[in-house]
N, C-alpha and C positions, 0 to 999 in steps of 0.2 A: 707668277704670270706666266700661262700656258701660250704658245703661240698662236692657238685659235682666239685666244682673248686680246692680244696684241692688235690681232686682224680686224676685230669686232670695233674696239677701240680708235684703230685708225680710220672704220667706214663711221664712227660717229664725228668724228673730228671733220669727215668728208662731207658731210651731210651739212654739218655746222659750217665752215668755209663754203661751200658751193650756196648756202644761202644768203649766206653776205652776198658772195658774187650774182645770184640773182637779183638783187635789189639794186646792184651797180648795171646790170644789165637793162634793167625797166628803165634805169632814169637816163643814161646815155641811149639806150635806142631811140629816144621818144625826140631827139637832135639828127642822128643819125641814121635812122633806119634800120628793120632787123638785120634785112641782110649782110650793109656793109659793117655792120657792127660786129655781126657774129665771124665774118671773113677778118676785120683789124685786129680782136680780141687775140684771135689764133695766132696773128703776126707779133702780138706784144709778147704773148707767151711763149714763142719761139725765141726772142731776146735774152726773157728770163731765163729759160734754158740753156740757152748757150752761155750765158755767163755764169750758170753754176756746173757748167760740163767743164769748162775751161779752169774754173777755182777749185774743184774737188775733184775732178778726173782728168785733166791736163788735155782736154779736148773738146771746143765747141762745139763740135757736130757729132751726132753718134754715127762713128763710123765702124766700131768694130763688133758689132753684132752679125751673127748669120744670115743667110738669105731666108732662112727658114722662121729665124724672131723677124728679120723685118718685113716678112709675109705677113704673119698673124698678128703682130701689134699696127702694119699698117690700116689691116683689112679693119681691125678693131678700131682705129678712129676714124675710120670712112664711113662706117655704120653705126659709130659711135656720137662721133663730134659734129657731122657732116650730113647723113641723111635724117638720122634721131634730133636733130636740134631743128633741121630744114622744115621738117614736116611738122614739129611739135610747135613750132613757130607760126606755122600756117594755119594748123589747129584751132591756135589761139584767136587766129581772125574771124573763123567760119563759125565756131561754136563756142569759143569762150573760156576763159582758162578755168573753170570751174569742173564742166565735164573733161576738157582732154586732160589736166590733172587726174581726173577719176581714172582713168582712161590709163594712165601712164601706172598705176598701181596693178596693172597687168605685167608690168616688168620683172617683178622678185618672182612670182611663183614662174615665169617663162624661164626666167635664169635657170632656176632650181631643176627645172625640167630638161631644159639642155644640157647644163653641167652633168644632169644624171646619164643622160640617152649618150654625149658625144665624150664627155671625161670621166665617165666614172664617179664622180663624187655623189657620197651617201648622206639623205640627211638622217638627223635622228628624230624622234617624234615629238621633243622637246623644242626642235628647230623649224617644225613645221605649227606645233603650236604657236611658238612667240612670233613667227610669219604672220597665221590668220589674226593675234591679237593686234598687230603692229598696224599691219593694215586695215582690219576693222576699225581703227582710231583714224588713220590718215582719211579713209572713207567717209566717215561721219563726221570729220571738220568740215570735207570740202562741201559734203550734201548741206551743210546746216546753210552757209551763205547763200540768199535766195539768187536767181536771174535779174541781171540788168536790164533794163529795155533794148538797150543794143545787141542784146546775145537773143533776142525772140528772131530769127534770121528764117531767111524762107526754107521749104522742105528742101528744095534741091540741093541748097548748100550744106544743110545736116549731114546728109550721105557721105557727103566728100571729106567733111572735117571731121566725122567718128573715124572714117578710112585712115586719115593722114593720122590720126592720136595712134589706132592701132598700129599702124606701121611705126612711127616712133618709137613706141613701146616694146615692138617686135625687133628693131634696129639696136635699142637700146642693150635689151636681152641678148642678141649677137654678139654685140662690142664688147661686153663684160665676160661672157663665154669666151672671145678671142682672145680677151685680153689675159685671164687666168691660162689658157693654154702658151700665150706665149711668152709671159712674163718671167716664169721659172724661177732662177736666182737674179736675175738682170738686172742691173741698178734700174732703181724705179723712176728718177729723173729722166734716165735716156730711153725708159720704155715710152714714157710719156713724149717725150721730144719726137720717135718715131710715130706715134700715133695722129700727135698733131701736122704732120706731117701728112699721113695717110689723107686726115680731114682736109688740109688746105690744098690737095691735087683733085681733090671735088670744086671745092670752094672754086679756084682756079679754073676749071672747063665752066661749069656754071656763070658767075661772072664775064666771061667770055663770050659765052652763048649769047647773053639777055643782053651783055654790053651793058653792065653798071661799072665798069669800071671808074667814070668821071663822076658819080656819085659817092664810090668808097673815097677819092683823090679830094673831094670836097670837106667829107667827116674829118678825114685828117687833121684838117683846119680847123677844128671848133675845139679849140684849148678846151675850155670848161670839161665838156662831155670825153674828151681822149684823158683827163684825170680820171674822171671816175672809171674808165673803161682801164686804164691800165692799175688802180688797184682791185678790181674784179679781176683782171686777168692773173694778178700775183696772187691774190687768195684765191680763186676758183681754178681755173685750167691751169696752173701752175702748182702750190701749195696743194690746193684739194685733189689733183688726178695723182700727187705724187702718192699722198696719203690713200687714195683709190686703188693706188696700183700696191702698196703695200697689203691694206686691207685683202684686195685677192690672192697675191702669194699665200696669206698664210689661215685663209678662212674659204667658207662656199660662197660660192657666187651667188647663189639663190639669199644666202644672208646676208652680206655685202647689201646686195640691191633691196634687201626689205628696209636695212637701216637707212640707207642713203635715202630710199622713199620716204622719211619722215620731213622731209623738206617744206610739206605744206604745213605742216604742226610748227616745227622752227619757227616758221618766220611770224607767227602771231607776234610775238612780244616785238619786234620790229613793227608791226602793223600798227599797234597802240603807241608806241613813244613817235616813230618817226611821222605816220599820216593820222593818229589821234581816232583811229577805229574803235570802237566797241565791240567785245567778244562774249557771245554768250554763256551761258554755263555751257551749253549743250559743246561747242568748239573748246571750252575748256575740260568737260571729260572727255571727248576724243582725244585732245593731248595727254592727259592723263594714260588713257589706256594705252597710247603709242608708246609712250613711255615705260609701261609694264611689257609692252610686247620686246620692245629693244632689252630691257634687262631681263626676260627673260632668255633671250638670245646670247648676252653678252655672260650672265652668272652661272 
């Protein structure tokens, strides 16, 4: 197995773990609220990362990185964990998850173009074809689900929601490129820690400006929601993001982003089992198409 295949397998693992964490966020967010949940999940992730650093690296804090590494990775976290997530959660409320996730399909090609321009990363023809097939499958699955009555919103909200979803897609791509630039040979877990710190700085400022700290403190006391959130933090921002950093080290940012964007497809089996929803042949066909695209990238 060469290093690029290792990176692609790590990206597949990332997509699977982030799918599990997305289910956890959905459940915990109903009790906590999106903003409080987003902040608390990153704080919990810091605890996991501190334990990891103390056991395996001898330091609970990421203190051995140079200034440039700190700047690049913290900036990556600010764009990828703070701005992108914040805009995406708001877009869900304005235009619904179907359209919001569809717009997120812009992230892979944006990542590839940015990595090509700023990092000099080149893609083979088969990589572009694989990305196109994968995204086609994802888009097909997302478009299959009809709009709910709650998603028929007033026109003045639609433009705002689309704008926020586009900002989330661009921010996610920027975050991936900064991660690609900053990770180098640095430890993936410590790099993740720095990214989380960059995002927490943004959340701390926002929570202070809108004074939502009381909501955060009340959310922490919700035992059941905190248990679900801790599971989501372990498999998502901790294990999943570490795998994401590994994949970016060995693989093109555009390929990594494409594989990770199979989440709307990967979540289908969980929807069937947990929520007993029926999945049409069209959705199944989109899932198969997406898997074929990922196989083209990996093989």
